[in-house]
N, C-alpha and C positions, 0 to 999 in steps of 0.2 A: 576490315578494308578488303576489297575483292582482290583476288589472286589472278593475274594475267599472265597467260603463257604466250611469251615473245619468242616465236619459233627461230626468227631470224638470229636471235642472240643464243639461244639455247643450243640450237642444233644448225650448224653450218652447212652449207650445200655441198654435195660430193659430185665430182666431175665424171663419175662413172656412167656408162650408158643405161645401167640399171635404174637410175633415179636415185631417191634418197636411200642411204644405207640404215638409217636409224629412224624408227617410228617414235614420235614423242609420247611420253606416258605421263599423264597427270593423275596423281592421287589426292583425292579430297575428302574430307569427313562431311558426311550429311548434317545439313543445317547450316554450313558455311557459305558465304557468297564468293563465287569464282567467276573467271571470264576466260574465254578462249579467243585469242587474236587470229584473224584470219591470214593463214600463210600465203604469201605471193603479192599481197596488197601493200603497196608503198604510197608515199605522199604524191608520187608522180604517175602512179597508175591511173589508167582510163578505166573506169568500171562502169557499166551500164546494167549489170545483172548480177545479183549474188544470190547463191542458194546455200543454205546449211542442210547437210544431209547426214543421218546418223544411222550406223548398223547396231543392232542390238538393243537400241532405246525402246522404251514404252512410250508410245504417243498415241493418244486417243483422237481419232478424226484425222490423222495425217495420211496423205497419199503414199503409197508403197514407191519404192525405189529398188534398184536392182540390189542383189546381194543381202536379201533379208534387211533391207534399210527403209528408212522413212523420210520424206522430204518435210523438215521441220517449219521452215519459213523461206520466203523469198522476197526480194526487194529490187526493184528498178525505180520507177517513180513513186511507188508506195510499198509499204511491208504488208505482206500478206502472212499471218501466223495460223497455221492451221489447229494446233492444239490450244483451244481457248483456256484450258484449266493449267497449262504449263507455267512454271516460274521462269522461262527462259525469254529473254528479250535481246533485240538487236540495236547496237549502236549504229547509226545511219551514216555517221562520220567516217568512222575506220572499220566498220563491219565486223566489230568484236560482238560475240556471242555471250551474253551475261546470264548467269544462274542467281536468282535470289529468292531462296537459295537453292543449293544443289540437293537432290534426293537420289533414292537408290534407283528410282525409274530413270536417272539420266545415265546410268552405266552404257558405255558402247564406244565406237569408234566414230569420229566425228569428221566430215568432209566439207571443206569451204569451196564450193565450185564458183569460180569467177567468169563471168561473161558467157556463160551457157558451155563452159568446158564439160567434157564427160568424165573428167577425173579431177582429184584434188592434187595441189602440189604436194602438201604434206598431211596424210591422214593423222588424227590425234586420238590417242586412246585415253579415254577418261575412267577411271575406276573410283567408284564412290564407296566409302567405307562407311558401316552404320552399325549399331548394336546388332547381335545376333537375334534370330527368331527365337521364340520361346521353346522349349521341349514341346513336341507335337502332341503328347498324350500325358496321362497322369502319372506321377511317380508311383512305383509299385514297392511294396514292403516285401522283401523275399526272406527275411529272417527276424525272429524277435526273440528277446529275452525279457527280464523284469526291468532291466535299465538301458538296453540298446535296442536299435532298429536298423537292419541293413536296408538301405533304400537304394534303388535302381531307377533309371529313366532312359528315354530316347535321345539321341543326338539332335540337335536342331536341324531343320532342313536347310537353313541357310545360315552360314556365319557372317554373310554381308561383307565380304573382302578383308576380314580382320579374324585371325584364328582365335578360337575359343580358349582361353586360358585358366577359366576358373568357373567354378558353379556356386552360386549362392541358395542356401537351403532356409526356408522359412519354416518356423515350427510354431503350431499353435496347440496349446494344452487345453483340453476340454472345450468350452464355449468362449475361452477368453479372446482377446483380439491377437493379432499376429505381432506380437512383441518380442519374439526371439528368433535370431538368425545366425547363421554360421557359413564360413567359407570353406570350400573344400581344399583350395591351394592347389588344384590340379585339373585337368580337363578329362579325367576319367569320369565315367557316367554311373559310378556307384559310390556310396559313402556309408560308413558305419557312424550313425548318430549315437552319441553316448550321453551320459549323466541325465538320462531321463528317470522319471518317478515310476515305480512299480504300480500295477493296477490302476494306471492312468490312460485315458483316451487322448490320442494325438492325431493331427493332421498335418500334412507336408505340402509344401510347393517348392518348386525349383526355378531358378532363374539363371541364364547363361550370361557370362561376362566376356568381353574382348577388351582391346586397347581403347575402344570409343566409350563403352559403357556397359550397362547391363540391359538385358532383354526384359520384356514384361514377364511376370511368373507364369508358370505352367498353371493348368487346371489342378484342383485340389486332389490329393491322395485320398483314397477311402479311409475312413477313421479306423485307427488301430489301437487296441488296447494292450499295454505292456503286460507280462506276466506278474503273477502274485509273488510276493516274499513273505516270510515270517515278520511280525511286527518288529519295528526297530526301536521302539521307545516302551519304557516300563511305566504302568501306573505308580502313583506316589501316595504311600500312606500319610494321611493327615494326623501327625503324632499328637499333636495338641488336642485333638478330639477324640482320641481312643480313651475308652474306659475299661478298667479291668473289673470284672465281676468275680464272685466266689467261684463259679464254675463256667466261666466263658469271658468273652470280650465283645464290647461294642466297637466295630472297626469302621472307620471312614477313609476313603481314599478318592483322589482325582483320576479320571480316566487319562490315557494316553491321548495325544493329539490325533485328530482324524487323518492327517497327513501321513502319520506313522505307522497306521493300520496295514497298508499295503495290501489290502484284500479285504473280504467280507467279514466284518467284526462279528465274532460268535461268543463273545463273553470273556470269562476270566478263568483260569485254574488257579486254585488255592491249595496250598499244602500247610499243614501245621505238624510239627514234630515235637514230642515232649523231650526235652534236653536230658533228663536224667535216664530214661528208658530207651531213647532212640526210636520209639514207636511213631511212624509217619503215616498221616492220612492225606488223601486228596479229594478236593471237591471240585465239582463243575459248576461255575456260577453262569447261568444263562441269560443274564440281563444284557441286552444288547443296546442299551440307551447310553450314549456318551455323556454322562452326567456324574455329578459328585455322588457317590454310593455310600450307603449307611448298611452295614451287614452285621447281624448278630451271630457270633460264634458261640455255640453252647454245648452242654453235655461234656466238659472237660473235667480234669481232675482238680481239686482244690490245691492251693499252695504249690503250683507246678509251673515251670518255666519253660515256655513254648516258643519255638522258632516258626514265624508265620511267613510265608513267601506268597507273592501274588503277580501274574503275569496275564497279559492279554494274548488271545489266541484267534486264528483265522483258519481257513482251509488248508493253507500251506503249513501251519504249525504254530508253535508257542514262542512267543517273544521274550525279551529279558525281563527279570522279575525284581520287584523291589522286596525287601524283607524287613522284619521288625521282630525283636525279642521282648515277649511280655510274660509277666507272671500273674497268675489268678490269686485272688486274695479276697479279703471281706469285700463283699459286692458294694458297688456304687449304685444308689437308686436312680433310676431314670426319672424323668420329671412326672409329677402327678398330672392326671389328665381331667378334663371336663369341669373345672373350677366354675361355681356358679353360685348365685344368692339364693338363700331360703327364706329370709325375713329381714326386713329394713325397718327400723325405727329411727327417731331423731338422734339417738345417741348410741345405737348398737345395730349390728350387722351380723347376721348368721350366714356362713358360707359352708360349702360341702364340695368334695372331690372324688374323684376315683383314683383307685390305686395306681402305681406305676406299672408299665408293661412287664417289667421283670420281677414283680412282686413274688411269684412263686419261686423264681431261681433265688431270691434273697432270704426267704423263708423267715427265722427267727432273727436274722441280721438286721431286718428292718425293724428298728425301735421305736418310730413314731415319725411326727411331721413338725416342721416349724413354719409358722406363718409369718411372714414379712409384711409390714403395713407402711405405707408412706402417703403423706398428703400429695394427691396427684398433680396439684399446681406446682408444689415444690420439685416433684420429680420432673416435670416437664421443663421448669425454667432453672433448676438447679440452685436454689436460693439456700445459702448457708444458714441463714436466720431461722428457718423452719424447725419447728418442733420434731425431734427425733423420738421415734417410738420403738420400744424394744420388742424383738420378735416374740411371739407367743408359742410355747412349745406344747405339743399334744402327744402324750404318751401312748404307746400301743399301735402296733402296725394295722389293726382293723379300725382305728378311729378315723373317719373320713369326713367329719363336720365339726364346726366350732362357733361359739357365739363371741364376737368381738365387741367389748363394751368400751364405756369411756370416750365415746367419739363426739365430734362436734357436730351440731346440727347443720344442715344444708351445705356439706362439705364433701367434696369428691375425694375418694381414696382409692389407692392402688393396692391390690393384694397379690401376693405371690406364695406359693406353697412348695417346700422342699421336704422330701424324706431324708432321714437320717440313720446311720448306724453308729456303732460305737467310735468309728474312726473318722468319719468324714460325713458331709452332707452331699446329697444328690443334685440333679439339676432343677432349675426354676420350672415351675408351671408356667403356662401362658398367663400373662398378666389379666387380671380382672379389675375393672374400674367400676366403682359403684358410689353413690351419693346418698347420705343419710337424709332423713326426712326433715322437713322444717320443724320448727318449735314455735310455741307462743311468743309473741313480741312482748316487750316491756309495756307498761302503762303509757298511755298518751299523756301529755302535759296539758292541763287546762290552763289557759292563759287568760281569758276574759270570760265572765259570766254576768250579764247584765239584763235587768228587766227594763223594757222599753215603755211601760207604762199603758200599752195599749193591748195587753193580753199576749204580748210576745216576749220571748227571751233570746237574748242574743248570745250563742255560744261560740267560743272560738278556743282551738287547741293545737298543740304541735305534735308532730310525729314522734313516736317512742324512740328513745335513745338507742335500744337494742331490739334489733329485728333480724330475721334469717330469710335470706332471699329478697322478699319484699313484702310490704303490706298490701293486701288485696282490698280490703274495704274497712270501714268503722261501722260500729253499732252505737247509736246513742240511746240511753236509757232515761227515761223521765216519769216521776210520779209525783202527785201531791201528797202533802202530809195528812191527808184525811183518810189514809189507809188503802188507796187504790193500789192494783198491782201496777209494776213498771211497764210503760208502754216503750216500744222500741221503734227506732228509725234506722234504716240502712242507708250508709252514706257511701256511694261508688267513688272510686278514686279516678279522676281524669286522667288518661293515659300520658298527655303531654303537659300535665302540671308538674313543674320542677320545684314548686314551693314545698315547704314542709310546714305551713300554717293552713288551718281548715276552719271554716266558719260556717255555721247553721243557724237559721231562725226557727225556734219552737213557737208556733203560732196557735191561735185559738185556744189559749189557757185562760183559766179564771183569774180575775183580777183579785187582789187582796189576798192572794193564797200563796203558801210556801210550797216550793218544789224541790225535790231532790233529783239532780242531773248527775250522769257518769257517762263515760265513753270507754268502749274497748276497741283495741286494734285487732284484727283478723288477718292471719296469714294461712293461706290454703296448704293442705298437705299435698305433697308430690307423690305420695305412696298410695293414700286412701282417696279416691276420687269424689269430690264433693265435700269433704271433711274440712272444716275451718277450726284452726287452732288459735286461742285467745287466752289472754291473762286475765287478772282482776281488773274491776273497771277504775278508771280514774275518777274521782267525786269531787 
């Protein structure tokens, strides 16, 4: 709803010869709709000319008037509005000046001139309040620590008729969005920004605030990096993966988080102290990759307790340390390496491997190896009904191959090898999956053998009851009883034939002659290319 200034009600006339004792003052917020009534005009007034004049206003295209003023509009029989972009308009009934809405450019002293008078009955002071201008330049960083920045900025050029009471600081970390902000709670133009992260790049903006609202933000400050600190987080030993050896340890640890490094990561500082003698040693581990680490600490005394500490470091110093107490003992073999096959038959596989990496450290404590064998299908599906196989023990630390017998033909097995000492077994080798070769199928079953009487024999047989993988083809043997050599005929299997019955006609035979007929099923070897495996003939 528009705010109308009724001067005759708010400011009564004075009888003094100096005219009005009090100048009306209207304060309005930018963006609101207001109206100024024309003083001296009543319902009985005879008006033939109205002009509204403003001192101090901004009016594009308006003719000038005395005392730094502009003629805004004029009305007699029609209205002339000089500022075409203005939001001002005139009510031609009561000559009220409307602002829809009022803006900062409307600040000034307004005169309503009636019937070509040279002065207004009552000048009206209009003050428009708006949000402040933004600070005119970039915020500047005047002091930096690892977690604080002292920020300063220039006062906005205009508070727009409402005193600045607070500033809002926007904070951007790295290349992230402007998601953080804080209020200074004062109109001072410096502020200590706290709770920042060490060794992190920040950018700042500042916005002024008065009772109307917030200004647009200033330009971005130049990027600023906070100072380093020592790392604040410790690496963590993975105790479940640490192995004690006779003269050392296999250590595993997780790195500290990247956010806790607080500077350029330069690796780790490790100390190990013999508990009985108090002798301490320090190692620099210069691996700067933030990943799970595996480190072999060797050259220690046997059967000795050590306190081992580990800490991350940067240019500023060394962070907090994690520690673990371990004792050297009979060594634990690491996993054998390079497990591979040497020979494969239908019921045996020979494998070989290379010795563990810590072979020399173990010395005579390494007594040999155990080979664990599983049906690969059972290993994948977890079937409980599968046949369990006892591990095979290979004595001797230098024994690095073995022949595994009593396997099933055309079956995939999984092999793993472990070294062992008198106290424990070591880690598994990488698994190796191998498939035994096929074996000859059992005899086909001849179901029909008839002479047709025209020099032909009809032969029908069924697939063998036992075969490995698949039957690739059949061989039919036939000869007369007159002492001839067996003739053969190869019968290929049609790939889309799902039947287990096969029929062949033997033609161009001698009539009134006895023939011997046999069939063999053949399965191709998966190890020796081109080799067919077959059993006795079915006759």
